[in-house]
Structure formats: C-alpha cells, structure tokens
C-alpha positions, 0 to 999 in steps of 0.5 A: 784781316783773315789770317791765312788758311794753312790747313788742319793744325795737329793735336787741337783736337786730341780725345782723351783716353778713358780709364781701362777700368771703365772700358774693361770687357767692352766689345769691339769687332774689326771687320775687313773689307780688303780683297788681298789674298794674303793676310798682312798685305792690306793697309786698311787692315794694318791699320785696322789691326793697329786700332784692335791693338789700341783697344786691347790695351784698354782691356776691350774684348776684340774680335776680328774677321776677315770678309776675305776668309769668308764664303758669303753669297751675294744678296738675292733681292728678295725685299726687291719681289716683297719687303716681307720676303727679306728676312732675319735669319737672311734667305740666302743663309737658310738656302745655301748651307755653305754660307757663312754670312751667319758668323758675320751677323753674330758678330755684328749683333754680339759687339759694342764697337764695329770698326769696318775697315775698306779700300777705295775702289773707284771712288767707292768702298770695296765690293766686299764691303757692298756684299756686306752691306747688301746681306746686312738689309735683312737686318735693317729690313726687321726694323722698317718692315718688322719693327723689330730693332736689332741693332741698339746702342752699338757704335760704328767707326770707319778706316778708310785708305786709298789713292783716290779723292773719294774717302768722303764719298765712301764715309757718307755712304757707309756711315748713312748705312750703319745709321739705318742699321741703328748704329751711332757714330762718335765724335771722331768716327773715321781715321783715313789716308789718300795717297798722291796723284802718282799712285805708287803705292809700293811707298804707301805704308811707309807714309801712312805709318809716319802721317801724323794726321792718320795716326791721330785720327786713328787714336781719337777713333779709338777714343771717342768710339770708347767713350760713346760705348761706356755712355751708351753702356751705363744709360742701359743699367 
C-alpha cells in the first residue's frame, strides 16, 4: 500500500554552500520589480535584500536596482516593423535622453548572477517587470537576428511573492524569457511564497519570515546559483 501524500519534507534538498574562497568576487545583481513607492514596503524586495546579504557573506560583489527608481520608457515595438530595427543600443535609449534603461543593460551584462524579484499581479509578474522584459528584447535580438550572443555563462534566479496561485505561471514565463536571453537556471532557481485565500496582506511579512520552506528555498537559491556560477566561470579559464 503506498504511503499517504503528506507534502514536501523540510530539509531533504539542502544544498551545501561553497567555500567563500571560491565565490569571492562573483558579481550578483538584484533587481526589484515591485511598484511600491518607498524602499522597504515591498515583501519581494525584502526577500531580495535578504538574499543579497547572504551573497555578501560569500564574499560576492552585490548590486541592487529598483526598476521603480529609474525612468524607463516603454518598448516601442520596432521589432514588429522589422526585426533589424530592434538593435542594441536600444532605439528608445537613443531616442529619449532621459531614458535610464542603459543602467539596467550595463548591470545585467556586467553580472554573473541575476536575481529578479517580483510580486504576483493578477496571475502574472508586475508591470515593471514586463517593461524590463520588453526592453531586454534588444539584447535577445542581437543573437536571434544578428548572431551576436551578448549573454553567456550567466545564472538567473527568481523571487516571487503573492496571494494568488500564479507562482508557477510567473516562473514559467520568466525562466523561458531568460533562457532565450542566454541565462542558465541553477538547481533551485525560485524562492516563493503564496498567501492565504483571505488575502490579508497585513500579516504577510511575518508569515514569510517564519515560513521554513520559503527560507530554505532562499538559502538553496543562493547556494545553487553560486555553484553554477562558479562552474561556469571555471570553464572560461
């Protein structure tokens, strides 16, 4: 007789941390896709900052960007007119002198590990993340149309927080997008939390902090992304 299904067993999939001597100098970029106005209000952003603190204990070099803080124009769909018109540098960056997407491009191209944090918005990622995705098309198109692979040997991970059961949908969309860009996913590529049906968001952060599975996933996300980044960097030498 089969054993009853009781859910995921805590602690089974722990991933060991690498020696900080091996991870020293690995570059980690954290991007917050929350639209919350003030720093510290977003729960996905708080988890992202916690992850960046863990990378720091591994002697990594960390950078943090809030999409909300940057002036980023919408993608104007040049690709739809002609794929050859979707170029890097992005046409919008060249057209609008106050567009700050180049800061994001430079940070992404200069990192070894990218961790993107997003809330769930109606079963999807945030509008800011969607804008980021669409503007990154100029990077992806460099390979698919011009044959220039700009992203190689880079690792991506996600932090997804929300109150609707859309976590896997959001993760599937974003990991597919990053795969097209050229990123690689580690063994544990997602740390997440999905709240109760009552949607009382006032108690979320306390529950997130004390949810052992969310915290375990966050630790494993850090550990496995560092292992993969270390392996990829070792192959280049």
